[in-house]
C-alpha positions in Angstrom: -18.6 16.4 23.2 -19.7 13.3 21.5 -18.3 9.3 21.0 -16.9 9.6 17.6 -15.2 13.2 18.2 -13.6 11.8 21.1 -12.6 8.5 19.5 -11.0 11.0 16.7 -9.2 13.0 19.3 -8.0 10.2 21.1 -6.5 8.5 17.4 -4.7 11.8 16.3 -3.2 12.0 19.8 -2.1 8.6 19.6 -0.6 9.2 16.4 1.4 12.1 16.9 2.8 10.0 20.5 3.4 6.8 18.2 6.3 9.1 16.4 8.1 9.6 19.3 8.4 6.2 20.3 11.0 3.7 19.0 10.7 2.2 15.5 8.7 -0.8 15.2 6.5 0.5 18.0 2.7 -1.2 17.0 0.1 1.7 17.0 -2.9 1.4 19.6 -6.2 -0.3 18.3 -8.7 1.7 19.0 -11.7 1.0 18.8 -15.6 2.4 19.5 -18.1 0.4 21.2 -21.7 0.3 23.1 -22.0 -1.1 27.0 -24.5 -3.5 25.9 -21.7 -4.6 23.2 -19.1 -5.7 25.5 -19.3 -9.4 25.1 -16.1 -10.4 23.7 -12.9 -13.2 24.5 -9.2 -13.4 24.2 -7.4 -16.4 22.5 -3.7 -17.1 23.3 -2.4 -19.6 20.9 -0.1 -22.3 22.4 1.8 -25.1 21.4 4.5 -27.3 23.0 7.7 -27.4 21.6 6.5 -23.6 19.2 8.6 -20.7 19.3 7.4 -17.2 20.1 8.0 -15.9 15.9 6.1 -19.3 14.8 3.1 -18.4 17.5 3.3 -15.3 16.0 2.9 -16.1 12.7 0.4 -18.6 13.7 -1.9 -15.8 15.3 -1.4 -13.1 13.0 -1.8 -15.3 9.5 -4.1 -17.9 10.9 -6.0 -17.5 13.6 -6.6 -13.5 13.3 -8.1 -14.3 9.7 -10.8 -17.2 10.5 -12.3 -14.5 13.7 -12.1 -11.3 10.8 -14.7 -13.4 9.0 -17.2 -13.1 11.9 -19.7 -10.4 11.5 -19.3 -7.5 13.9 -16.0 -8.5 15.3 -13.2 -6.4 16.0 -10.0 -8.5 15.3 -6.7 -6.4 16.5 -3.5 -7.5 15.5 -1.6 -9.9 17.9 0.3 -8.3 20.9 3.5 -9.9 22.0 5.6 -12.5 20.9 8.5 -12.0 18.4 8.2 -10.7 15.1 10.4 -13.1 12.6 12.8 -11.5 11.0 15.1 -12.0 7.7 18.4 -10.6 7.6 20.0 -9.8 4.3 24.1 -9.8 4.4 25.4 -7.4 1.3 28.4 -7.6 -0.7 28.9 -4.0 -1.5 31.8 -4.6 -3.7 29.3 -7.3 -6.0 26.3 -4.9 -5.6 28.9 -2.2 -7.1 29.8 -4.2 -10.0 26.0 -4.9 -11.0 25.6 -1.2 -10.6 22.9 -1.8 -7.7 22.8 -0.2 -4.6 21.4 -1.4 -0.8 18.2 0.3 -1.5 18.0 -1.3 -4.9 17.9 -4.7 -2.8 15.7 -3.7 0.1 13.0 -2.7 -2.5 13.3 -5.8 -4.4 12.9 -7.7 -1.4 9.7 -5.4 -0.6 7.7 -5.7 -4.0 8.2 -9.5 -3.5 7.0 -9.9 0.0 3.0 -9.2 -0.2 0.0 -11.3 0.9 -2.8 -9.5 -0.7 -6.2 -9.9 -0.9 -7.8 -11.9 -4.1 -11.5 -12.1 -3.1 -14.1 -14.2 -1.2 -14.7 -17.9 -1.5 -18.5 -18.9 -0.4 -19.1 -22.3 0.9 -22.8 -23.5 2.0 -23.8 -20.3 4.5 -19.9 -19.5 5.7 -18.1 -17.0 3.2 -14.0 -17.2 3.1 -11.5 -14.1 2.9 -9.0 -15.9 0.3 -5.4 -14.0 -0.1 -2.5 -14.4 -1.9 0.1 -15.1 0.0 3.9 -14.3 -2.0 6.0 -14.0 1.3 9.1 -16.0 1.6 9.1 -19.4 3.4 
């Protein structure tokens, strides 16, 4: 069996198992590398007085995106921490009076909560990914 086939099998089995796990479970990050390419490092952000949600945002939105510009770097999503959540309380009578449903509110929030790539920018010998962030602050 070759390595590519083995990686494909592990990936497909993990995707099947992911369906039986609780909603919101992060899928595994499966990478293939050669023994000679094992150099690596782990980054753990820490700032006194910063809560877990802000540290997770810092790791996902700042540190990870900067590491992704390094050629050949594998950058999995941060592990641990708490993801920020936004809770919306709906007034069903007011929604119904305007002919709307809770699904319409969900769709409107999802349509506005985007971080989209818009291209790259070269400065000197470095190339940076540029993103358009319209996520709510």
